[in-house]
N, C-alpha and C positions, 0 to 999 in steps of 0.2 A: 455618544455611548449611553446605553440605558442606565437608569438608576439601579443600584445594587442594594437591595433591601436586606439580604442575609449575608453579610460579609464574612460570617464565621463558617459558611458552607462553600464548598467547591462547586462552582457553577459549571455544569457539564452539558456539552452538546453531543448527541448521539448521531452518528452518520453511518447508516447501514440500510441496505435495500430490503431487508426482511422485517416486515411489520411485527410478526410474532416475536422475533428476537428483541426488537426495540421495546416492545411492551414488557417483556420479561426483565430486560435491563432496567427500564424505568422503575418498575416495582422494587427491584433489588436496591437500586441506588437511592431512590427517594426514601426508602426505609432507614437509611443510614443518617446518623445525627450530623454528619459533617459533609453531606453531599446533597445536591439537588439537580435534577435534569431541567434545563431551561429551554431546550429545543431539540427537535428531531428532524433529520434530513434523510431522504430516501435515495438520493443520488449525489454525485460529486458536485455538480453545479449548485444545487440547493445547499449543500454543506458549506461551500464558499460564501454564498450569499448570507447565510445565517451566522457564519463566523464573523463576517464583516459587520453585521447588524448587532449581534449580541456580545461580541468580544468575550467568549466564555473563558473560564480559567483552564478548562481541559476539554479536548475534543477526543471522543472515543471513535476511532476511524477504522472502517473496514477498507480493505484494499481492492476488492472486486465489487464495483457498483456500476449501474447503467451509465452510459455516457462517459463522463470524466472519471477515471479510475483513481483509487486512493493515492497512488504515488504522484500523479499529476496534481491532486489536491494538496499534497504535502508541499510540492514545489511552490504553489501559489500562496499558501498560508503564511509563508515567511514575509510576504509583503502585505497581505490582507489583514492578518491577525497575529502580528509578531509576538504579542504577549501571551498567546494561548499555547499551552503545552499540548502535545499530541501523543496519545497512547493508541497504538495500532492494535485492533482486535480482529483477527482474521483466521480463516481456515487454512491459510498457507503456512506450512511448517517447513518450508524450504529455506536453507541458509541464505540463498541469493536474495530472496525478498527481505529477509531480516537485514542484510547488509545494505541494501538499497534504502530501506526505510530509515535506518539510523543515519546513513550518509545524508539523507534529505532533511534531517532535523527531528525525527521522531524521538521522543523521550523514553519510549518503552514499546515493547512488542509482546503481545500475549496471544496464544492460539485459542480458538473458540472452545476447544475441548477442555480447557482449564476449568477447575472448580470455581464456584462463586467466591470462595474465600481468597483464592489467589488473585482474582481480578480486583477485589477490593484492596488487597495488599498492594497491587501494582498501582492502582489509582493514588493511594495515599503516598506511596514512595515517589511517584512522579510529582505530586503536589508539594512534596518536601524538597523538590529540586534534584532528586536522584534519577539515575537511569534504571530501568527495570526491564529485564529480559526473562521470559518464561524459561523455567529451569531446563526443559527439554531442548529448547532452542539454544540456550547457552552451551549445552553439551555439543551441539552441532557447530556452533561458532568456534569453539575451542579445539574441535577435532578435525584433522585433515580428512577430506572426503576421498577415501581410497577405493570405494566401491564403484566409482564412476570414472571412466577414462577422461583425461583433461581435454578441454577444448583445444582446437588448433591454436598454437601460440600466436599472439598478436604480431610478434616480430617476423613471423613466417608469412608475409604477404597479407596480413590482416586487413589493411586498408584497401588493397587491391580486391580482396574477396568481397568486401562490402560494396565496393564501387561497381562490381559486376552485377549487382542486383538491379532489377527494374524498379521504377518509382513505386509501383504497387507492391512489389515484394518487400521493399524497404518499409513502406507504411505498415504492412501487415506484421512484419517481424518486430518492428518497434512496439506495436501495440501488444503483441504476444509477450515481449520482454517486460512490459509494464503491468502484466497480470490480467489482461483482458481475455475473455473466452472467444472462441470462434464466432459464436452468435453475436456477441457484443461488437466485435470487429466488423462483422457483416452489416450491422445496423449503422455503425459510424461511417463506414466507407460506401454505403449503398451498394453492397455486393450480396450475392447469395452465399450461404454458408459453404456450399460446395466449392465455389470459386475461392473463398478465403482459404479453405483447406488446400487447394491446389497451389496458390501463391505461397502458403506457409511451407508446404513440403518441398516445393521447387527452390525456395530461398534457403531452407535449411540444408538442402543438398549442395547448393552452390557454396555455402559457407563451410561445409564439411562438419556440421554439427548434428547431434541426434536427440538432445534433450533440451527442455526449456532452461534448466539451470546453466547448461553450457552456453546457451544463447545469451542469457543475462550477463554472464561473466564476460563474454566476448564483446557484447554491445557496450558494456561499461568500459572495457579496455580501449575500445575504439572511439569513445566519446559520443556514441549514438544516442545515449539517454541524457546527455548534458542539457542544461537549460539553454533554450534558444535566446 
């Protein structure tokens, strides 16, 4: 583990694929008397390598990155850097992503549209050992989703429905549920974007689902996203 020169400051690792955003965050955080950015990662694999090398106090983690997505990073961090707290900073304001992130051990969840002051408050709260959820997301967490029809109940042939998927359909839908875009899935599976779209549509039809949020809930209920 590297020497820690400024023990009064929270040592923060930034994990986000947008260089301009990272630069802005670094300026903001380094200007704080109790924070310092000790590393930057532009993809999930690099985030894990730097977390293992630096053992930061806090990792500011995006969910959608090239290659290994943020939710997969969260799974691995429990073994690689168990002492590092994770604050998710993401564009996803869907309740399902929030629930997954918290279930995987994230200490907080902030959407990128939050103002700077809220992000700083979130970091300080997490460093105090508290949980922090963006106020707009907390409303979603506490409010039943009545605008969207529920996914097909897991007890109604849920396992059979998933078993009806081809291996490729299962691969694609699992990555969709983990927050990857069609383009990222195409890169990972060495497929064209059009082929990914076909597998995705066909798989969703077999499962009787119409939205990503429904897919996430159904995949969680069936254990599709459980650690291997």
